[in-house]
C-alpha positions, 0 to 999 in steps of 0.5 A: 651569170648573176649581177656583177657590180660595175663599181666592183669590177675595178676593185673586188674583181680586179686586184689585177692590173687595171689593163687586164680584162675582167673575168666576166668579159672573157669571150665578149665580142670585140666589136658590134652590139655585143661589145657594148654589153656589160653587167648591170649595176645595182643602185648604190643606195636602196630605192625609196619605198614610194618609188618601188615598181609595185604598180608594175608587178603582175600576178595571177588572179587572186594574188597580191604583191606588197612592199614587205621591206625596203631600205635593204641595200643589195637584198639577196638570199633569205631565210626565216628563223624559228621566231619569225626573223627574216635574215637577208644576205647581200653580195657585191654592193653591201657586204652585209647580213640583215635581220628583219623583225616583224611586230604587228606589221611593223618591220625593223631592219637591223644589220647584224654583220658587215664588211663581209666578203661576198656573203650571199649564202645563208641558212638557219638551223636550230637557232643558228645562222650559217653564213658562207663567203667564197672562203669560209662558212661561219655560224652565229649561235642563238642569233634571234636572241642576240640581234642587237649584240650578235655573237662572235661567229664560230668557224665551221669550215675555212678551206673553200676555194675562195676565188671570186668568179662564181665563188659566192654561195647559196647554202642549205641544210638537206633532209639528211642533216648535212650542209650543201655548199656549191663552188662555181667555175672560176671563169666563164668557160675553162677546163675542170679544176679540182674542187670547182664546178661542184655541189658538195655537202658536209657535216654541220661541224665541217667534217666529212666533205663529199661531192654530190654533183659535178659539172655545175657551172654556177648554182645560186639556188637549190632546194629539196623535193618534199616528196622524196628529198632529192636535190633540185638546183638552178644553174647559170650557163656560160656567157658570150656564145650568142643571144640565145645559147646556151639556156640556164637550167633547172636540174635534179640530182638523181644519183648523188656523187655520180651525176655530171651535168656537163660543164664545161663540155656540154651546155643545156644537155644537148649543146657541145661547147665550141672550145671544150666539147669536141669529141664529147657526147652530150647524151652521156651527161645528166640531162636538165629537168628544164631549160629556163632561158638564155642568160636568164640568171636563174637564181633562188628557187623553192618548193612551195609547201605553204597552205595559203596558195591554191592547191595547184601550187602545192609542190610546185617550184618557184624560181627567180630569173634575175635577168640577163646582162649579156643579152640585148633583150632583157627579161626578169620574173618569177617562174613557177614549174610543176615536177612531173614525178619522173625527174622532169618538169611537166609544165611551167608558166610566168608567175610574177612579172613586170620587172622590165619596161622599155628593155630596162630593169625596174627590178631584179628578183633574186630569191624566194622564201615561203613564210610560215603563214604560206605567203612568199617573199621575193627579194630584189637586189636592184632596188634593195627591197623585199616584196610579199606575195599573198593570196586571197580568193 
């Protein structure tokens, strides 16, 4: 599961009674090392640019990382507008939407919306910025021309489930012109509830809602294969089974409306849940394309379609592993994986590392965004920063 701010565990998460167990702790061991684990809080203020862990970051030969923008509290999802503006969402800590403009290498960060409820999901399309909270989707029209005086948002859809556990969104418009919206499970592990643990799509006016995939516990990142238009998504596995089970996954939707990816009955394609998996055959569920690590917090992903990186990266998938909180050994990085052309992954390897030192987080990558020049941005909500990765032979 992605980062949960401890500060909010007692407020946004629990308008319940103080003595009630927060949702993220359900299933946690009552004693021992596991009982001490809890979500890792992000810094309450952004890290100063000079203190960012840039010197620790490692990339393949020829690649360079630089600080593209700092001072963006809780930086999460990213989208680039037609005029070059980079829009950035936030989640638990900030509740804001930012716009970053770049004029001759000088970048300015503006806040275009604030006091929003978990506004993780954003998308840009034909001049409009779409913003998704657990409860609704709104649209800011002609936003790049109105950054200093944003328009009143237009309501697109207001019937989302709205529950806090895994209710935050990642949204994207597909090659079919429809808006894809997930709703995660309202728990760590529980029986299916109608309208949860699904990826759905709708027309851009909010009509025509239909289910694309079921059995999806919590996806906070997806993209469409530029070759065939198929939907690929990352998925966060359930918590508290063990240090090493289950894995997060990368998945491909081969049969829209029919694919079921197993939750809550089966995890990682081959592991029956100890509570809900009795009598279930994991082979009958849609299998993952790739396992991405236990409790990895695998979030944003993109197919690389730029021209700057070497040819071998064309069509490859870049994924941000935010890093586990309910696991004693920490890791966080950007992975790159190559589809095999058959719905699976041929191979993968670490691409951007150095976010963990002495088993503590120096940074936590959330999303990746390929810019128009072919370079790639990486957001880091732990530090409130965005890095730019470029390549020069």
